[in-house]
C-alpha positions as CSV (number, residue, x, y, z in Angstrom):
1,M,74.8,-19.4,-24.0
2,R,74.2,-19.9,-20.3
3,N,71.6,-22.5,-21.1
4,V,74.2,-24.5,-23.1
5,F,77.1,-24.5,-20.7
6,R,75.5,-26.2,-17.8
7,R,77.7,-28.2,-15.5
8,H,75.1,-30.8,-14.6
9,I,74.6,-31.6,-18.3
10,A,78.3,-31.5,-19.2
11,L,79.7,-33.5,-16.3
12,P,78.4,-36.6,-14.3
13,T,76.5,-35.6,-11.2
14,D,77.5,-38.9,-9.4
15,H,81.0,-37.7,-8.6
16,G,82.0,-41.1,-7.1
17,A,81.8,-42.6,-10.6
18,W,85.0,-40.9,-11.6
19,V,87.1,-43.4,-9.7
20,F,85.8,-46.2,-11.8
21,I,87.4,-44.8,-15.0
22,A,90.4,-43.1,-13.4
23,S,91.6,-46.2,-11.5
24,P,91.8,-48.6,-14.5
25,L,93.3,-45.9,-16.7
26,L,96.1,-45.1,-14.2
27,I,96.8,-48.8,-13.5
28,G,97.0,-49.5,-17.2
29,L,99.2,-46.5,-18.0
30,F,101.7,-47.2,-15.2
31,A,101.8,-50.9,-15.9
32,G,102.4,-50.2,-19.5
33,G,105.7,-48.6,-18.5
34,R,105.8,-46.1,-21.3
35,W,103.6,-43.1,-22.1
36,S,103.1,-42.2,-25.7
37,L,100.8,-40.4,-28.0
38,A,98.7,-43.6,-28.2
39,S,98.4,-43.4,-24.4
40,L,97.1,-39.9,-24.5
41,L,94.6,-40.9,-27.2
42,V,93.4,-43.8,-25.1
43,I,92.8,-41.3,-22.2
44,L,90.9,-38.9,-24.5
45,G,88.8,-41.7,-26.0
46,A,88.0,-43.3,-22.6
47,L,87.1,-40.0,-20.9
48,S,85.0,-39.0,-23.9
49,A,83.0,-42.2,-23.8
50,F,82.6,-41.8,-20.0
51,L,81.5,-38.2,-20.1
52,A,79.0,-38.8,-22.9
53,R,76.8,-40.8,-20.6
54,Q,75.6,-37.7,-18.8
55,P,74.4,-35.5,-21.8
56,V,72.9,-38.5,-23.6
57,S,71.0,-39.5,-20.4
58,I,69.7,-35.9,-20.1
59,A,68.5,-36.0,-23.8
60,I,66.7,-39.3,-23.1
61,K,65.0,-37.7,-20.1
62,V,63.9,-34.8,-22.2
63,I,62.5,-37.1,-24.9
64,S,60.7,-39.3,-22.3
65,G,59.2,-36.2,-20.6
66,R,61.2,-36.3,-17.5
67,R,62.9,-33.0,-18.1
68,G,62.0,-29.8,-19.9
69,Q,62.9,-29.0,-23.5
70,H,65.2,-26.2,-22.4
71,D,67.8,-28.9,-21.5
72,L,67.9,-30.4,-25.0
73,P,70.2,-28.0,-26.8
74,A,72.9,-28.3,-24.1
75,A,72.5,-32.1,-24.1
76,I,72.9,-32.3,-27.9
77,L,75.9,-29.9,-27.8
78,W,77.8,-31.9,-25.2
79,T,76.9,-35.2,-26.8
80,A,78.2,-34.0,-30.1
81,L,81.4,-32.7,-28.5
82,Y,82.2,-35.9,-26.6
83,A,81.3,-38.0,-29.6
84,G,83.5,-35.9,-31.9
85,L,86.5,-36.2,-29.5
86,G,86.0,-39.9,-29.1
87,L,85.8,-40.6,-32.8
88,A,88.8,-38.4,-33.5
89,A,90.8,-40.4,-30.9
90,A,89.6,-43.7,-32.4
91,A,90.5,-42.6,-35.9
92,W,94.0,-41.5,-34.9
93,L,94.6,-44.7,-33.0
94,S,93.6,-46.7,-36.0
95,Q,95.9,-44.7,-38.2
96,M,98.8,-45.5,-35.8
97,G,98.1,-49.2,-35.9
98,F,96.1,-49.6,-32.7
99,A,92.8,-50.4,-34.3
100,Y,92.5,-53.5,-32.1
101,L,92.0,-51.3,-29.1
102,L,88.7,-50.2,-30.6
103,L,87.4,-53.7,-30.0
104,L,87.5,-53.0,-26.3
105,A,84.7,-50.5,-26.8
106,V,82.3,-53.0,-28.3
107,P,81.0,-54.4,-24.9
108,G,80.1,-50.9,-23.9
109,L,77.5,-50.5,-26.6
110,P,74.8,-52.9,-25.2
111,V,75.5,-51.9,-21.6
112,F,75.1,-48.2,-22.6
113,A,71.8,-49.1,-24.4
114,W,70.7,-51.0,-21.3
115,H,71.3,-47.9,-19.1
116,L,69.4,-45.6,-21.5
117,W,66.5,-48.0,-21.6
118,L,66.4,-47.8,-17.8
119,V,66.6,-44.0,-17.9
120,A,63.6,-43.9,-20.3
121,R,61.7,-46.1,-17.8
122,R,62.7,-44.0,-14.8
123,A,64.4,-47.1,-13.3
124,E,68.1,-46.2,-13.5
125,R,68.6,-45.6,-9.8
126,R,69.5,-48.4,-7.3
127,Q,70.6,-50.8,-9.9
128,P,73.7,-52.5,-8.5
129,G,73.7,-55.2,-11.1
130,V,73.8,-52.7,-13.9
131,E,76.5,-50.7,-12.2
132,I,78.7,-53.8,-11.7
133,V,78.4,-54.7,-15.4
134,A,79.1,-51.0,-16.3
135,T,82.3,-50.9,-14.2
136,G,83.4,-54.0,-16.0
137,V,83.2,-52.1,-19.2
138,L,85.1,-49.2,-17.7
139,S,87.7,-51.6,-16.4
140,L,88.6,-52.4,-20.1
141,A,90.4,-49.0,-20.0
142,A,93.2,-50.8,-18.1
143,P,94.2,-53.2,-20.9
144,A,93.7,-50.4,-23.4
145,A,96.1,-48.1,-21.7
146,F,98.5,-51.0,-21.0
147,W,98.6,-52.1,-24.6
148,A,99.0,-48.5,-25.8
149,G,102.1,-48.3,-23.6
150,R,103.5,-51.7,-24.6
151,G,102.7,-51.2,-28.3
152,L,101.1,-54.6,-28.6
153,P,98.2,-56.6,-27.1
154,D,100.2,-58.2,-24.2
155,P,98.0,-61.0,-22.6
156,A,98.8,-59.5,-19.2
157,G,96.4,-56.8,-20.0
158,W,93.5,-59.2,-19.4
159,W,94.8,-59.8,-15.9
160,L,94.6,-56.0,-15.4
161,F,91.0,-56.0,-16.6
162,V,89.9,-58.8,-14.3
163,L,91.7,-57.4,-11.3
164,C,90.3,-53.9,-11.8
165,W,86.8,-55.3,-12.3
166,L,87.0,-57.4,-9.1
167,Q,87.9,-54.3,-7.1
168,S,85.2,-52.0,-8.6
169,A,82.5,-54.7,-8.2
170,A,83.3,-55.2,-4.6
171,S,83.4,-51.4,-4.1
172,I,79.9,-51.0,-5.5
173,V,78.5,-53.8,-3.3
174,Y,80.1,-52.4,-0.2
175,A,78.8,-48.9,-1.0
176,Y,75.2,-50.3,-1.2
177,A,75.7,-52.1,2.1
178,R,76.8,-48.9,3.8
179,L,73.8,-47.0,2.4
180,E,71.5,-49.8,3.7
181,Q,73.1,-49.4,7.1
182,R,72.0,-45.8,7.2
183,E,68.4,-46.9,7.3
184,L,68.9,-48.8,10.6
185,K,66.9,-47.6,13.6
186,V,69.0,-49.4,16.1
187,V,72.5,-51.0,15.8
188,P,72.1,-54.8,15.5
189,D,74.2,-57.3,17.3
190,T,77.4,-58.7,15.7
191,A,75.5,-61.5,13.9
192,G,73.0,-59.0,12.5
193,K,75.8,-56.7,11.3
194,I,77.4,-59.6,9.4
195,R,74.1,-60.6,7.8
196,L,73.5,-57.0,6.6
197,A,77.0,-56.9,5.0
198,A,77.3,-60.5,4.0
199,R,77.4,-59.9,0.2
200,A,80.1,-57.2,0.6
201,L,82.1,-59.5,2.8
202,A,81.7,-62.3,0.3
203,Y,82.9,-60.1,-2.6
204,T,86.0,-58.7,-0.9
205,S,86.9,-62.1,0.7
206,F,86.7,-63.8,-2.7
207,N,88.8,-61.1,-4.2
208,L,91.5,-61.3,-1.6
209,L,91.7,-65.1,-1.6
210,S,91.6,-65.3,-5.4
211,V,94.4,-62.8,-5.9
212,L,96.4,-64.3,-3.1
213,A,96.1,-67.7,-4.8
214,G,97.2,-66.2,-8.1
215,S,100.2,-64.7,-6.5
216,L,101.2,-67.9,-4.8
217,L,100.8,-69.8,-8.1
218,G,103.1,-67.3,-9.8
219,W,100.4,-66.0,-12.2
220,L,100.4,-62.5,-10.6
221,P,103.1,-60.4,-8.9
222,G,103.9,-61.7,-5.5
223,W,102.5,-58.8,-3.4
224,I,99.6,-57.7,-5.5
225,F,97.1,-59.1,-3.0
226,L,97.9,-56.3,-0.6
227,P,95.6,-53.7,-2.2
228,Y,92.7,-56.2,-1.9
229,A,93.6,-56.7,1.8
230,I,93.1,-53.0,2.3
231,Q,89.6,-53.2,0.7
232,W,88.8,-56.4,2.7
233,S,89.9,-54.7,5.9
234,E,87.7,-51.6,5.2
235,T,84.7,-53.9,4.6
236,V,85.3,-55.7,7.9
237,W,85.5,-52.4,9.6
238,G,82.4,-51.1,7.9
239,T,80.5,-54.3,8.8
240,L,81.3,-53.9,12.5
241,H,80.7,-50.1,12.5
242,P,77.4,-49.6,10.7
243,A,76.9,-46.2,9.0
244,V,73.8,-45.3,11.1
245,R,72.8,-41.7,10.3
246,V,76.1,-41.1,8.4
247,R,75.7,-38.8,5.4
248,P,76.1,-40.3,2.0
249,A,78.8,-37.8,1.2
250,V,80.9,-39.1,4.1
251,I,80.4,-42.6,2.9
252,G,81.5,-41.7,-0.6
253,F,84.5,-39.8,0.6
254,R,85.8,-42.7,2.6
255,Q,85.2,-45.0,-0.5
256,L,87.2,-42.5,-2.6
257,I,90.1,-42.7,-0.1
258,V,90.1,-46.5,-0.1
259,S,90.0,-46.6,-3.9
260,A,92.9,-44.1,-4.2
261,L,95.0,-46.2,-1.8
262,F,94.1,-49.3,-3.8
263,T,95.2,-47.7,-7.0
264,I,98.5,-46.3,-5.7
265,L,99.4,-49.5,-4.0
266,F,98.4,-51.6,-7.1
267,V,100.6,-49.4,-9.4
268,L,103.6,-49.8,-7.1
269,L,103.2,-53.5,-6.4
270,W,102.5,-54.5,-10.0
271,Q,106.2,-53.8,-10.8
272,V,107.4,-56.0,-7.9
273,Q,107.8,-59.6,-9.0
């Protein structure tokens, strides 16, 4: 039994990934304004799909010869468990009249297959493009939770999806910039610092200006740009203070704090018109 109940097979080892499913879910749930049985089923389905990635990836590693056969029983068990919970949640939602929510899972299938293909080729690490696309899939949890609360596919859910994806994409790009800064031998001048973090600055600046424009045009709540201002400010600070010799765990913890602040502020300001 000890070989079956292994934490590194049952749960994701990249702990920072949790925020990419938790943030959209929380934003959608609170924006929906009402928690119901459908909301709980959306949480169960979303988390089951998110957690299944780990044991399935382990199984692919075993099949491709990257890991020993002793990991396969646990991988199969946890895959079956998460798949069973996810299918049960999907069936219950369909019975309750929320079958349209299942369409939001469709984009995840090719992205998941892409990830597994990379795992089989030992090329899944350091793939920011794949991660950005994957967080887009996870951001669909926001409209799913929102619609479950509203009881119908309110078009505002698509705004939640886009807004969550913008934030998560910028977060990934910034994290890679910080990890790249760790490899610096000497701290560059200001121009060099900006060049190194140019992509992260571009992402967060685009997000802030786009959301601010949406607020001014009346498409979005008036103060919803403030969470993006926090992320932009963090990126500017990180650009000017390179993470030379900073441990990855410290970088990840700071990212977690910024993402938590973003989520809390977003939830509060979405209600302010």
